[in-house]
gemmi code that builds the backbone of each chain (N, CA, C; Angstrom):
import gemmi

chains = {
    "A": [
        ("UNK", (193.121, 223.827, -128.557), (192.044, 223.129, -127.638), (190.916, 224.367, -127.525)),
        ("UNK", (189.633, 224.040, -127.880), (188.598, 225.031, -127.809), (188.276, 225.080, -126.288)),
        ("UNK", (188.197, 226.438, -125.908), (187.610, 226.564, -124.578), (186.140, 226.238, -124.353)),
        ("UNK", (185.712, 226.145, -123.108), (184.359, 225.832, -122.905), (183.344, 227.135, -123.195)),
        ("UNK", (182.196, 226.818, -123.634), (181.211, 227.793, -123.728), (180.601, 227.910, -122.373)),
        ("UNK", (180.899, 228.980, -121.612), (180.400, 229.056, -120.255), (178.780, 228.991, -120.094)),
        ("UNK", (178.184, 229.206, -121.083), (176.612, 229.101, -121.016), (176.161, 227.547, -121.104)),
        ("UNK", (177.142, 226.701, -121.463), (176.657, 225.374, -121.623), (177.015, 224.560, -120.189)),
        ("UNK", (176.233, 223.643, -119.888), (176.550, 222.904, -118.697), (177.625, 221.819, -118.982)),
        ("UNK", (178.456, 221.559, -118.003), (179.420, 220.451, -118.302), (178.899, 219.290, -118.620)),
        ("UNK", (179.254, 218.609, -119.685), (178.841, 217.221, -119.989), (179.886, 216.544, -120.607)),
        ("UNK", (180.448, 215.614, -119.833), (181.563, 214.779, -120.346), (181.150, 213.969, -121.471)),
        ("UNK", (179.965, 213.680, -121.768), (179.686, 212.824, -122.899), (179.829, 213.779, -124.193)),
        ("UNK", (179.889, 215.019, -124.123), (180.046, 215.796, -125.261), (181.548, 215.977, -125.689)),
        ("UNK", (181.792, 215.695, -126.937), (183.163, 215.607, -127.326), (183.823, 216.988, -127.104)),
        ("UNK", (183.006, 218.087, -127.108), (183.596, 219.534, -127.046), (183.826, 219.923, -125.605)),
        ("UNK", (183.359, 219.324, -124.835), (183.281, 219.688, -123.224), (184.781, 219.445, -122.754)),
        ("UNK", (185.240, 220.540, -122.144), (186.631, 220.426, -121.574), (186.712, 219.687, -120.244)),
        ("UNK", (185.558, 219.292, -119.633), (185.517, 218.420, -118.455), (186.038, 216.923, -118.955)),
        ("UNK", (186.048, 216.792, -120.198), (186.791, 215.586, -120.691), (188.348, 215.586, -120.389)),
        ("UNK", (188.772, 216.810, -120.633), (190.211, 216.896, -120.489), (190.664, 216.583, -119.051)),
        ("UNK", (189.769, 217.297, -118.124), (190.139, 217.030, -116.727), (190.192, 215.725, -116.375)),
        ("UNK", (189.071, 215.018, -116.747), (188.845, 213.647, -116.562), (190.049, 212.881, -117.088)),
        ("UNK", (190.492, 213.258, -118.205), (191.790, 212.476, -118.654), (192.993, 212.858, -117.764)),
        ("UNK", (193.169, 213.983, -117.392), (194.306, 214.451, -116.518), (194.307, 213.590, -115.304)),
        ("UNK", (193.007, 213.483, -114.718), (193.075, 212.835, -113.278), (193.011, 211.345, -113.438)),
        ("UNK", (192.665, 210.659, -114.608), (192.510, 209.334, -114.721), (193.486, 208.692, -115.576)),
        ("UNK", (194.442, 209.518, -116.112), (195.508, 208.942, -116.999), (196.353, 208.083, -115.969)),
        ("UNK", (197.024, 207.189, -116.481), (197.834, 206.253, -115.643), (198.616, 207.053, -114.525)),
        ("UNK", (199.391, 207.960, -115.043), (200.291, 208.682, -114.111), (199.512, 209.816, -113.333)),
        ("UNK", (198.562, 210.438, -114.012), (197.779, 211.400, -113.150), (197.178, 211.020, -111.992)),
        ("UNK", (196.555, 209.704, -112.194), (195.835, 209.208, -111.089), (196.691, 208.689, -109.981)),
        ("UNK", (197.892, 208.006, -110.344), (198.716, 207.600, -109.314), (199.421, 208.737, -108.566)),
        ("UNK", (199.743, 209.847, -109.346), (200.441, 210.972, -108.690), (199.420, 211.596, -107.650)),
        ("UNK", (198.140, 211.743, -108.026), (197.098, 212.383, -107.229), (196.940, 211.360, -105.931)),
        ("UNK", (196.871, 210.063, -106.129), (196.648, 209.207, -105.203), (197.987, 209.186, -104.165)),
        ("UNK", (199.150, 209.285, -104.619), (200.358, 209.434, -103.824), (200.337, 210.736, -103.050)),
        ("UNK", (200.036, 211.717, -103.535), (200.020, 213.057, -102.822), (198.904, 213.111, -101.859)),
        ("UNK", (197.854, 212.193, -101.999), (196.807, 212.118, -100.927), (197.493, 211.619, -99.663)),
        ("UNK", (198.654, 210.905, -99.800), (199.405, 210.410, -98.676), (200.075, 211.630, -97.898)),
        ("UNK", (200.404, 212.807, -98.590), (201.046, 213.904, -97.978), (201.952, 214.463, -99.157)),
        ("UNK", (202.493, 215.482, -98.854), (203.485, 216.321, -99.943), (204.593, 215.275, -100.224)),
        ("UNK", (205.000, 215.445, -101.491), (206.192, 214.651, -101.948), (207.146, 215.589, -102.750)),
        ("UNK", (208.551, 215.421, -102.529), (209.536, 215.972, -103.513), (209.438, 215.084, -104.750)),
        ("UNK", (210.075, 215.591, -105.894), (209.819, 215.044, -107.085), (210.424, 213.489, -107.125)),
        ("UNK", (211.573, 213.410, -106.597), (212.346, 212.093, -106.597), (211.601, 210.945, -105.798)),
        ("UNK", (211.180, 211.399, -104.675), (210.418, 210.503, -103.941), (209.142, 210.091, -104.595)),
        ("UNK", (208.400, 211.204, -105.143), (207.121, 210.715, -105.857), (207.387, 209.823, -106.917)),
        ("UNK", (208.612, 210.050, -107.678), (208.859, 209.197, -108.794), (208.909, 207.737, -108.343)),
        ("UNK", (209.674, 207.527, -107.230), (209.868, 206.156, -106.584), (208.562, 205.621, -106.265)),
        ("UNK", (207.598, 206.380, -105.718), (206.168, 206.039, -105.160), (205.407, 205.479, -106.406)),
        ("UNK", (205.466, 206.374, -107.592), (204.807, 205.951, -108.655), (205.555, 205.041, -109.629)),
        ("UNK", (205.604, 203.874, -109.176), (206.428, 202.754, -109.840), (206.341, 202.682, -111.438)),
        ("UNK", (207.538, 202.971, -112.097), (207.466, 202.779, -113.425), (207.370, 204.009, -114.341)),
        ("UNK", (207.182, 205.200, -113.715), (206.967, 206.419, -114.427), (208.292, 206.853, -114.789)),
        ("UNK", (208.568, 207.551, -116.039), (209.814, 208.209, -116.324), (209.819, 209.603, -115.812)),
        ("UNK", (211.002, 210.034, -115.780), (211.117, 211.469, -115.128), (210.469, 212.452, -116.137)),
        ("UNK", (210.477, 212.349, -117.398), (209.768, 213.120, -118.118), (208.323, 212.933, -118.187)),
        ("UNK", (207.779, 211.839, -118.129), (206.355, 211.662, -117.963), (205.729, 212.140, -116.794)),
        ("UNK", (206.479, 212.074, -115.526), (205.986, 212.534, -114.396), (206.024, 214.040, -114.345)),
        ("UNK", (206.955, 214.468, -114.854), (207.060, 216.047, -114.957), (206.033, 216.548, -115.692)),
        ("UNK", (205.625, 215.954, -116.919), (204.460, 216.608, -117.710), (203.101, 216.293, -116.955)),
        ("UNK", (203.001, 215.167, -116.322), (201.740, 214.943, -115.708), (201.626, 215.985, -114.510)),
        ("UNK", (202.678, 216.227, -113.722), (202.424, 217.128, -112.556), (202.280, 218.600, -113.174)),
        ("UNK", (202.732, 218.880, -114.316), (202.540, 220.104, -114.884), (200.915, 220.385, -115.273)),
        ("UNK", (200.246, 219.338, -115.858), (199.066, 219.270, -116.141), (198.153, 219.450, -115.005)),
        ("UNK", (198.632, 218.666, -113.886), (197.730, 218.743, -112.617), (197.882, 220.144, -111.979)),
        ("UNK", (199.103, 220.826, -112.100), (199.121, 222.012, -111.603), (198.455, 223.053, -112.266)),
        ("UNK", (198.384, 222.864, -113.633), (197.558, 223.867, -114.386), (196.185, 223.727, -114.147)),
        ("UNK", (195.688, 222.564, -113.884), (194.210, 222.292, -113.486), (193.889, 222.724, -112.109)),
        ("UNK", (194.865, 223.210, -111.327), (194.636, 223.777, -109.985), (194.501, 222.581, -108.986)),
        ("UNK", (195.014, 221.470, -109.264), (194.961, 220.388, -108.389), (196.136, 220.100, -107.466)),
        ("UNK", (197.186, 220.611, -107.857), (198.558, 220.568, -107.066), (199.286, 221.732, -107.076)),
        ("UNK", (200.080, 221.947, -106.168), (200.933, 223.109, -105.996), (202.368, 222.714, -106.083)),
        ("UNK", (203.233, 223.535, -106.722), (204.725, 223.207, -106.829), (205.364, 224.238, -105.970)),
        ("UNK", (206.136, 223.953, -105.138), (206.860, 224.846, -104.153), (208.358, 224.663, -104.253)),
        ("UNK", (209.190, 225.679, -104.658), (210.491, 225.610, -104.590), (211.042, 225.928, -103.242)),
        ("UNK", (211.577, 224.882, -102.698), (212.201, 225.029, -101.195), (213.580, 225.769, -101.420)),
        ("UNK", (213.728, 226.815, -100.710), (215.047, 227.589, -100.724), (216.003, 226.898, -99.792)),
        ("UNK", (216.776, 226.047, -100.524), (217.826, 225.386, -99.749), (218.940, 224.937, -100.796)),
        ("UNK", (220.020, 224.461, -100.329), (221.191, 224.048, -101.131), (221.411, 222.571, -101.173)),
        ("UNK", (221.160, 221.868, -102.171), (220.666, 222.401, -103.596), (219.171, 222.545, -103.380)),
        ("UNK", (218.485, 223.341, -104.141), (216.988, 223.578, -104.068), (216.258, 222.444, -104.353)),
        ("UNK", (215.018, 222.276, -103.665), (214.200, 221.144, -103.718), (212.938, 221.591, -104.184)),
        ("UNK", (212.113, 220.717, -104.927), (210.784, 221.180, -105.328), (209.844, 220.083, -104.683)),
        ("UNK", (208.812, 220.712, -103.987), (207.848, 219.858, -103.250), (206.359, 220.058, -103.948)),
        ("UNK", (205.691, 218.996, -104.134), (204.354, 218.974, -104.539), (203.350, 218.686, -103.572)),
        ("UNK", (202.311, 219.360, -103.599), (201.131, 218.985, -102.583), (199.778, 219.343, -103.249)),
        ("UNK", (198.847, 218.666, -102.760), (197.423, 218.914, -103.220), (196.960, 220.164, -102.852)),
        ("UNK", (196.124, 220.767, -103.732), (195.293, 221.972, -103.320), (193.967, 221.282, -102.590)),
        ("UNK", (193.138, 222.198, -102.077), (191.941, 221.883, -101.620), (191.129, 220.926, -102.657)),
        ("UNK", (191.057, 221.633, -103.807), (190.312, 221.022, -104.884), (191.005, 219.529, -105.147)),
        ("UNK", (192.204, 219.465, -105.266), (193.058, 218.332, -105.526), (192.827, 217.283, -104.613)),
        ("UNK", (192.663, 217.590, -103.273), (192.269, 216.803, -102.186), (191.026, 216.185, -102.419)),
        ("UNK", (189.862, 216.997, -102.827), (188.577, 216.578, -102.877), (188.645, 215.536, -104.109)),
        ("UNK", (189.469, 215.615, -105.075), (189.503, 214.802, -106.305), (190.283, 213.581, -105.880)),
        ("UNK", (191.425, 213.677, -105.083), (192.275, 212.535, -104.638), (191.510, 211.641, -103.797)),
        ("UNK", (190.586, 212.107, -102.815), (189.767, 211.265, -102.032), (188.738, 210.431, -102.916)),
        ("UNK", (188.290, 210.902, -103.901), (187.370, 210.091, -104.682), (188.188, 209.138, -105.537)),
        ("UNK", (189.315, 209.529, -105.989), (190.218, 208.583, -106.751), (190.757, 207.352, -106.021)),
        ("UNK", (191.077, 207.830, -104.689), (191.650, 206.639, -103.772), (190.462, 205.690, -103.452)),
        ("UNK", (189.322, 206.120, -103.420), (188.103, 205.359, -103.330), (187.821, 204.335, -104.305)),
        ("UNK", (188.063, 204.837, -105.459), (187.926, 204.225, -106.788), (188.979, 203.176, -106.873)),
        ("UNK", (190.367, 203.592, -106.475), (191.359, 202.600, -106.544), (191.050, 201.400, -105.615)),
        ("UNK", (190.957, 201.642, -104.492), (190.564, 200.714, -103.357), (189.434, 199.725, -103.769)),
        ("UNK", (188.367, 200.410, -104.509), (187.309, 199.324, -104.940), (187.948, 198.490, -106.188)),
        ("UNK", (188.682, 199.163, -107.030), (189.157, 198.267, -108.216), (190.216, 197.289, -107.651)),
        ("UNK", (190.973, 197.697, -106.514), (191.914, 196.536, -106.019), (191.061, 195.411, -105.409)),
        ("UNK", (190.041, 195.784, -104.801), (189.207, 194.772, -104.134), (188.512, 193.838, -105.146)),
        ("UNK", (188.367, 194.397, -106.304), (187.583, 193.537, -107.313), (188.658, 192.616, -108.140)),
        ("UNK", (189.911, 192.675, -107.831), (190.789, 191.995, -108.615), (190.714, 190.612, -108.890)),
        ("UNK", (190.400, 189.871, -107.699), (190.171, 188.373, -107.932), (188.945, 188.117, -108.789)),
        ("UNK", (187.918, 188.810, -108.639), (186.693, 188.631, -109.595), (187.082, 188.876, -111.018)),
        ("UNK", (187.862, 190.009, -111.231), (188.124, 190.528, -112.609), (189.108, 189.357, -113.180)),
        ("UNK", (189.925, 188.912, -112.427), (191.032, 187.948, -112.862), (190.229, 186.790, -113.352)),
        ("UNK", (189.369, 186.354, -112.502), (188.528, 185.055, -112.885), (187.724, 185.342, -113.985)),
        ("UNK", (187.135, 186.489, -114.200), (186.286, 186.748, -115.411), (187.225, 186.705, -116.769)),
        ("UNK", (188.466, 187.334, -116.543), (189.371, 187.319, -117.731), (189.645, 185.981, -118.133)),
        ("UNK", (189.977, 184.946, -117.186), (190.313, 183.631, -117.498), (189.233, 182.972, -118.204)),
        ("UNK", (187.925, 183.151, -117.670), (186.763, 182.526, -118.266), (186.611, 182.959, -119.620)),
        ("UNK", (186.704, 184.331, -119.798), (186.663, 184.932, -121.226), (187.514, 184.302, -122.170)),
        ("UNK", (188.805, 184.236, -121.693), (189.981, 183.666, -122.635), (189.567, 182.164, -122.889)),
        ("UNK", (189.106, 181.468, -121.917), (188.903, 180.029, -122.125), (187.782, 179.799, -123.166)),
        ("UNK", (186.763, 180.747, -123.069), (185.662, 180.615, -124.049), (186.258, 181.008, -125.405)),
        ("UNK", (187.043, 181.876, -125.488), (187.432, 182.339, -126.819), (188.305, 181.186, -127.449)),
        ("UNK", (189.072, 180.542, -126.717), (189.794, 179.347, -127.422), (189.088, 178.076, -127.463)),
        ("UNK", (187.951, 177.819, -126.780), (187.113, 176.796, -126.817), (186.459, 176.534, -128.164)),
        ("UNK", (186.361, 177.484, -128.892), (185.699, 177.381, -130.186), (186.644, 177.008, -131.375)),
        ("UNK", (187.924, 176.940, -131.072), (188.862, 176.874, -132.026), (189.080, 175.367, -132.340)),
    ],
    "B": [
        ("UNK", (201.402, 189.565, -121.029), (201.018, 190.368, -119.665), (201.304, 189.424, -118.574)),
        ("UNK", (202.059, 189.785, -117.498), (202.211, 188.800, -116.424), (200.992, 188.703, -115.696)),
        ("UNK", (200.563, 187.663, -115.050), (199.456, 187.487, -114.379), (199.734, 187.885, -112.922)),
        ("UNK", (198.717, 188.208, -112.026), (198.963, 188.422, -110.808), (199.462, 187.346, -110.004)),
        ("UNK", (200.395, 187.488, -109.107), (200.603, 186.680, -107.998), (199.529, 186.649, -106.956)),
        ("UNK", (198.740, 185.773, -106.823), (197.542, 185.602, -105.956), (197.970, 185.783, -104.415)),
        ("UNK", (199.182, 185.602, -104.167), (199.571, 185.716, -102.724), (199.807, 187.196, -102.514)),
        ("UNK", (199.939, 187.968, -103.362), (200.176, 189.520, -103.147), (198.766, 190.249, -102.956)),
        ("UNK", (198.874, 191.189, -102.229), (197.667, 192.143, -102.130), (197.673, 192.793, -103.454)),
        ("UNK", (196.553, 193.349, -103.975), (196.447, 194.279, -105.121), (196.972, 195.599, -104.776)),
        ("UNK", (197.962, 196.106, -105.595), (198.432, 197.381, -105.202), (198.680, 198.092, -106.623)),
        ("UNK", (197.791, 199.066, -106.929), (197.766, 199.670, -108.075), (199.048, 200.642, -108.255)),
        ("UNK", (199.824, 200.784, -107.220), (201.084, 201.584, -107.207), (202.205, 200.621, -107.928)),
        ("UNK", (202.031, 199.525, -107.784), (203.050, 198.335, -108.215), (203.009, 198.313, -109.674)),
        ("UNK", (203.916, 198.361, -110.583), (203.926, 198.402, -111.884), (203.327, 197.051, -112.408)),
        ("UNK", (203.601, 195.956, -111.682), (203.152, 194.511, -112.077), (201.902, 194.291, -111.699)),
        ("UNK", (201.095, 194.986, -110.826), (199.695, 194.541, -110.380), (198.933, 194.825, -111.446)),
        ("UNK", (198.159, 193.773, -111.708), (197.090, 193.877, -113.007), (195.770, 194.650, -112.589)),
        ("UNK", (195.825, 195.135, -111.362), (194.709, 196.027, -110.959), (194.942, 197.346, -111.783)),
        ("UNK", (196.300, 197.614, -112.233), (196.458, 198.761, -112.988), (195.712, 198.672, -114.409)),
        ("UNK", (195.836, 197.348, -114.929), (195.062, 197.250, -116.150), (193.582, 197.472, -116.139)),
        ("UNK", (192.961, 196.924, -115.069), (191.603, 197.229, -114.836), (191.361, 198.656, -114.628)),
        ("UNK", (192.119, 199.431, -113.996), (191.977, 200.737, -113.693), (191.930, 201.535, -115.159)),
        ("UNK", (192.985, 201.034, -115.906), (193.007, 201.635, -117.241), (191.862, 201.379, -118.108)),
        ("UNK", (191.279, 200.191, -117.984), (190.175, 199.870, -118.851), (188.904, 200.685, -118.466)),
        ("UNK", (188.735, 200.920, -117.111), (187.516, 201.671, -116.606), (187.783, 203.232, -116.747)),
        ("UNK", (188.933, 203.663, -116.806), (189.212, 205.011, -116.817), (189.685, 205.598, -118.223)),
        ("UNK", (189.839, 204.655, -119.092), (190.338, 205.228, -120.418), (189.132, 206.012, -120.922)),
        ("UNK", (189.655, 206.855, -121.766), (188.424, 207.808, -122.310), (187.048, 207.135, -122.775)),
        ("UNK", (187.238, 206.064, -123.446), (185.894, 205.393, -123.954), (185.439, 204.417, -123.023)),
        ("UNK", (186.317, 203.705, -122.197), (185.803, 202.769, -121.133), (185.000, 203.487, -120.193)),
        ("UNK", (185.429, 204.612, -119.636), (184.708, 205.530, -118.794), (183.434, 205.830, -119.385)),
        ("UNK", (183.332, 206.370, -120.572), (182.103, 206.821, -121.015), (181.096, 205.671, -121.308)),
        ("UNK", (181.693, 204.706, -121.751), (180.842, 203.433, -122.136), (180.121, 202.880, -120.803)),
        ("UNK", (181.037, 202.889, -119.795), (180.332, 202.424, -118.522), (179.321, 203.354, -118.001)),
        ("UNK", (179.658, 204.621, -118.085), (178.658, 205.690, -117.624), (177.383, 205.630, -118.375)),
        ("UNK", (177.511, 205.374, -119.740), (176.388, 205.269, -120.413), (175.459, 204.082, -120.157)),
        ("UNK", (176.085, 202.968, -120.003), (175.447, 201.724, -119.673), (174.808, 201.820, -118.342)),
        ("UNK", (175.175, 202.704, -117.320), (174.584, 203.056, -116.092), (173.420, 203.520, -116.286)),
        ("UNK", (173.010, 204.180, -117.448), (171.607, 204.621, -117.761), (170.619, 203.409, -118.251)),
        ("UNK", (171.163, 202.228, -118.603), (170.529, 201.104, -119.057), (171.066, 200.413, -120.311)),
        ("UNK", (170.614, 199.410, -120.690), (171.239, 198.587, -121.885), (171.252, 199.387, -122.966)),
        ("UNK", (172.272, 199.224, -123.833), (172.253, 199.926, -125.133), (172.613, 198.926, -126.251)),
        ("UNK", (172.039, 199.102, -127.462), (172.557, 198.520, -128.554), (173.865, 199.194, -129.061)),
        ("UNK", (174.560, 198.493, -129.934), (175.883, 199.171, -130.298), (175.745, 200.554, -130.917)),
        ("UNK", (174.711, 200.663, -131.855), (174.749, 201.913, -132.642), (174.304, 203.134, -131.743)),
        ("UNK", (173.365, 202.808, -130.809), (172.810, 203.799, -129.965), (174.058, 204.147, -128.890)),
        ("UNK", (174.752, 203.161, -128.484), (175.645, 203.438, -127.519), (176.900, 204.286, -128.196)),
        ("UNK", (177.063, 203.978, -129.526), (178.025, 204.919, -130.255), (177.638, 206.228, -130.383)),
        ("UNK", (176.281, 206.562, -130.418), (175.814, 207.836, -130.700), (175.933, 208.487, -129.263)),
        ("UNK", (175.691, 207.752, -128.190), (175.763, 208.288, -126.796), (177.163, 208.822, -126.527)),
        ("UNK", (177.989, 208.042, -126.773), (179.563, 208.136, -126.463), (180.200, 209.023, -127.612)),
        ("UNK", (179.668, 210.353, -127.586), (180.152, 211.173, -128.815), (181.574, 211.257, -129.226)),
        ("UNK", (181.876, 210.938, -130.308), (183.233, 211.102, -130.870), (183.936, 209.737, -131.068)),
        ("UNK", (183.426, 208.680, -130.514), (184.212, 207.413, -130.493), (183.804, 206.715, -131.972)),
        ("UNK", (185.049, 206.035, -132.414), (184.979, 205.354, -133.638), (184.279, 203.991, -133.441)),
        ("UNK", (183.802, 203.396, -134.553), (183.143, 202.094, -134.427), (184.332, 201.095, -133.763)),
        ("UNK", (185.369, 201.172, -134.318), (186.491, 200.114, -134.119), (186.970, 200.394, -132.627)),
        ("UNK", (187.027, 201.678, -132.109), (187.411, 201.946, -130.913), (186.381, 201.540, -129.708)),
        ("UNK", (185.171, 201.681, -130.135), (184.102, 201.270, -129.214), (183.990, 199.838, -129.109)),
        ("UNK", (184.285, 199.108, -130.310), (184.199, 197.670, -130.262), (185.266, 197.133, -129.500)),
        ("UNK", (186.548, 197.684, -129.483), (187.607, 197.264, -128.665), (187.419, 197.563, -127.198)),
        ("UNK", (186.855, 198.637, -126.927), (186.598, 198.956, -125.568), (185.602, 198.108, -124.894)),
        ("UNK", (184.494, 197.717, -125.811), (183.419, 196.848, -125.124), (184.040, 195.583, -124.888)),
        ("UNK", (184.940, 195.046, -125.691), (185.443, 193.777, -125.616), (186.291, 193.559, -124.239)),
        ("UNK", (187.083, 194.743, -123.990), (187.957, 194.708, -122.751), (186.966, 194.783, -121.601)),
        ("UNK", (185.929, 195.460, -121.598), (185.023, 195.610, -120.541), (184.330, 194.220, -120.351)),
        ("UNK", (183.960, 193.600, -121.390), (183.343, 192.193, -121.240), (184.288, 191.272, -120.683)),
        ("UNK", (185.521, 191.349, -121.121), (186.573, 190.461, -120.700), (186.879, 190.603, -119.045)),
        ("UNK", (186.730, 191.873, -118.586), (186.889, 192.072, -117.161), (185.654, 191.728, -116.385)),
        ("UNK", (184.635, 191.232, -117.100), (183.411, 190.955, -116.454), (182.504, 191.988, -116.001)),
        ("UNK", (182.611, 193.081, -116.709), (181.980, 194.417, -116.229), (180.650, 194.510, -117.065)),
        ("UNK", (180.721, 194.032, -118.418), (179.346, 194.100, -119.087), (179.082, 192.704, -119.813)),
        ("UNK", (177.896, 192.553, -120.315), (177.404, 191.461, -120.922), (177.262, 191.898, -122.229)),
        ("UNK", (177.324, 190.901, -123.224), (177.135, 191.221, -124.675), (176.138, 190.038, -125.278)),
        ("UNK", (174.816, 190.501, -125.414), (173.806, 189.609, -125.884), (173.351, 189.785, -127.175)),
        ("UNK", (173.442, 188.675, -128.013), (172.893, 188.681, -129.297), (171.377, 188.512, -129.354)),
        ("UNK", (170.614, 189.574, -129.822), (169.248, 189.367, -129.770), (168.855, 188.624, -131.118)),
        ("UNK", (168.000, 187.538, -130.907), (167.545, 186.616, -132.140), (166.535, 187.533, -132.802)),
        ("UNK", (166.800, 188.267, -133.741), (165.801, 188.979, -134.488), (166.394, 189.206, -135.978)),
        ("UNK", (165.674, 189.618, -136.869), (166.202, 190.013, -138.203), (166.021, 191.413, -138.567)),
        ("UNK", (167.204, 192.117, -138.707), (168.512, 191.603, -138.570), (168.952, 191.345, -137.024)),
        ("UNK", (169.808, 190.580, -136.818), (170.226, 190.330, -135.453), (170.754, 191.671, -134.735)),
        ("UNK", (170.544, 191.927, -133.496), (170.983, 192.955, -132.931), (171.818, 192.490, -131.643)),
        ("UNK", (172.719, 193.409, -131.322), (173.609, 193.010, -130.122), (173.337, 193.956, -129.084)),
        ("UNK", (173.057, 193.611, -127.873), (172.799, 194.449, -126.800), (173.873, 194.357, -125.640)),
        ("UNK", (174.340, 195.536, -125.058), (175.184, 195.585, -124.031), (174.596, 195.909, -122.812)),
        ("UNK", (174.992, 195.344, -121.639), (174.396, 195.769, -120.276), (175.385, 195.693, -119.231)),
        ("UNK", (175.363, 196.264, -118.054), (176.255, 196.245, -116.997), (176.055, 194.761, -116.205)),
        ("UNK", (177.058, 194.201, -115.764), (176.978, 193.061, -114.771), (176.733, 193.716, -113.511)),
        ("UNK", (176.520, 192.815, -112.376), (176.542, 193.516, -111.095), (177.801, 194.142, -110.699)),
        ("UNK", (178.971, 193.445, -111.128), (180.238, 194.209, -110.837), (180.313, 195.487, -111.619)),
        ("UNK", (179.941, 195.423, -112.843), (179.977, 196.677, -113.667), (179.132, 197.736, -113.174)),
        ("UNK", (178.050, 197.434, -112.579), (177.107, 198.399, -111.853), (177.818, 199.057, -110.834)),
        ("UNK", (178.469, 198.237, -109.827), (179.142, 198.882, -108.659), (180.174, 199.745, -109.274)),
        ("UNK", (180.815, 199.386, -110.403), (182.173, 200.181, -110.756), (181.356, 201.523, -111.511)),
        ("UNK", (180.380, 201.436, -112.370), (179.808, 202.528, -112.798), (179.284, 203.448, -112.030)),
        ("UNK", (178.583, 203.136, -110.856), (178.095, 204.090, -109.870), (179.312, 204.927, -109.418)),
        ("UNK", (180.286, 204.428, -109.109), (181.591, 205.154, -108.704), (182.036, 206.136, -109.681)),
        ("UNK", (182.082, 205.560, -110.989), (182.511, 206.435, -112.053), (181.580, 207.681, -112.281)),
        ("UNK", (180.304, 207.200, -112.276), (179.232, 208.405, -112.485), (179.517, 209.506, -111.445)),
        ("UNK", (179.800, 209.124, -110.156), (179.908, 209.990, -109.149), (181.183, 210.857, -109.361)),
        ("UNK", (182.366, 210.219, -109.821), (183.508, 210.860, -110.216), (183.168, 211.884, -111.327)),
        ("UNK", (182.579, 211.426, -112.365), (182.153, 212.415, -113.507), (181.457, 213.470, -113.145)),
        ("UNK", (180.377, 213.270, -112.276), (179.635, 214.434, -111.684), (180.455, 215.373, -110.897)),
        ("UNK", (181.319, 214.816, -110.122), (182.271, 215.678, -109.334), (183.123, 216.578, -110.295)),
        ("UNK", (183.721, 215.971, -111.229), (184.676, 216.641, -112.279), (183.741, 217.638, -113.053)),
        ("UNK", (182.618, 217.308, -113.392), (181.896, 218.299, -114.122), (181.601, 219.452, -113.146)),
        ("UNK", (181.280, 219.180, -111.966), (181.070, 220.303, -110.939), (182.205, 221.277, -110.875)),
        ("UNK", (183.361, 220.676, -111.123), (184.604, 221.463, -110.833), (185.036, 222.268, -112.090)),
        ("UNK", (184.309, 222.043, -113.051), (184.703, 222.683, -114.360), (185.043, 224.395, -114.352)),
        ("UNK", (184.104, 224.997, -113.674), (184.470, 226.421, -113.691), (185.851, 226.783, -112.958)),
        ("UNK", (186.025, 226.059, -111.770), (187.231, 226.294, -110.942), (188.450, 225.918, -111.792)),
        ("UNK", (188.518, 224.656, -112.508), (189.595, 224.205, -113.211), (189.811, 225.236, -114.252)),
        ("UNK", (188.737, 225.568, -114.991), (188.982, 226.561, -116.164), (189.547, 227.754, -115.634)),
        ("UNK", (189.288, 228.230, -114.499), (189.919, 229.491, -113.836), (191.329, 229.289, -113.594)),
        ("UNK", (191.571, 228.187, -113.095), (193.033, 227.696, -112.762), (193.799, 227.630, -113.923)),
        ("UNK", (193.316, 227.129, -114.987), (194.123, 227.046, -116.282), (194.387, 228.412, -116.838)),
        ("UNK", (193.365, 229.285, -116.777), (193.688, 230.540, -117.192), (194.653, 231.280, -116.476)),
        ("UNK", (194.673, 231.186, -115.245), (195.553, 231.756, -114.367), (197.037, 231.247, -114.655)),
        ("UNK", (197.115, 229.969, -114.723), (198.360, 229.269, -114.929), (199.027, 229.725, -116.364)),
        ("UNK", (198.258, 229.839, -117.310), (198.563, 230.278, -118.672), (199.084, 231.764, -118.666)),
        ("UNK", (198.305, 232.463, -117.966), (198.780, 233.969, -117.823), (199.951, 234.140, -117.152)),
        ("UNK", (200.271, 233.286, -116.009), (201.541, 233.338, -115.276), (202.682, 232.970, -116.222)),
        ("UNK", (202.415, 231.846, -117.033), (203.392, 231.479, -117.955), (204.000, 232.371, -118.987)),
        ("UNK", (202.915, 233.249, -119.492), (203.440, 234.176, -120.585), (203.907, 235.518, -119.893)),
        ("UNK", (203.537, 235.742, -118.633), (203.879, 237.035, -117.925), (205.405, 237.251, -117.855)),
        ("UNK", (206.106, 236.128, -117.730), (207.503, 236.253, -117.639), (208.250, 236.512, -118.895)),
        ("UNK", (207.638, 236.327, -120.074), (208.368, 236.460, -121.295), (208.569, 237.903, -121.671)),
    ],
}
model = gemmi.Model(1)
for chain_id, residues in chains.items():
    chain = gemmi.Chain(chain_id)
    for i, (resn, *xyz) in enumerate(residues, 1):
        res = gemmi.Residue()
        res.name, res.seqid = resn, gemmi.SeqId(i, " ")
        for name, pos in zip(("N", "CA", "C"), xyz):
            atom = gemmi.Atom()
            atom.name, atom.element = name, gemmi.Element(name[0])
            atom.pos, atom.b_iso = gemmi.Position(*pos), 0.0
            res.add_atom(atom)
        chain.add_residue(res)
    model.add_chain(chain)
structure = gemmi.Structure()
structure.add_model(model)
structure.setup_entities()
């Protein structure tokens, strides 16, 4: 993956800008839900997996690794028997999560409108047959 | 795809909630960029494809179809020779795009921090070898 040229301004429209990668990390199906869940507070792996309904262990693990690499979450091994791993947002992750939760709430609020639009579109599509 | 139970509240955390589909439509790599581009004003297909750097004709076409079905954009055939197709945001699409553009601008502004975090993470990873 090519690194960013620091003399260029970030531009998500440009295919080579690595802000696109970050955008994908935070808006991927699981990245988004993991950040939104961690916005509720720190989670251990198993509890986070139950919260993010439908994610596999492997996918959640990969997702968390990407978010940790981006500096959005921390991974702390708790010294106990058996050892537990806890995930939490960093300050940057919190700033990101606040915006994502806002977006999620907006999308949830539009669900009736979107559902109606889909039904209308599908009816239009079959009307011509 | 199962339709929503209208007696349930939208909950993107639930695997069966179709707000997850909308979320994916608007935050997919190309959905996001198409909405953000149309936030600048209406676009014809070819111009939109140039703006959304890197998208194939087929992918852009599929993306626009999903966004139209969700009621976020309109597709208008302009009566001229040769006929042209113009895409524009609906009111709902504009509300969505405003939020997405805000998110994009935030992500772009975090690029130096994220890039530094990645470098640190990668250095940590190899330090142990």
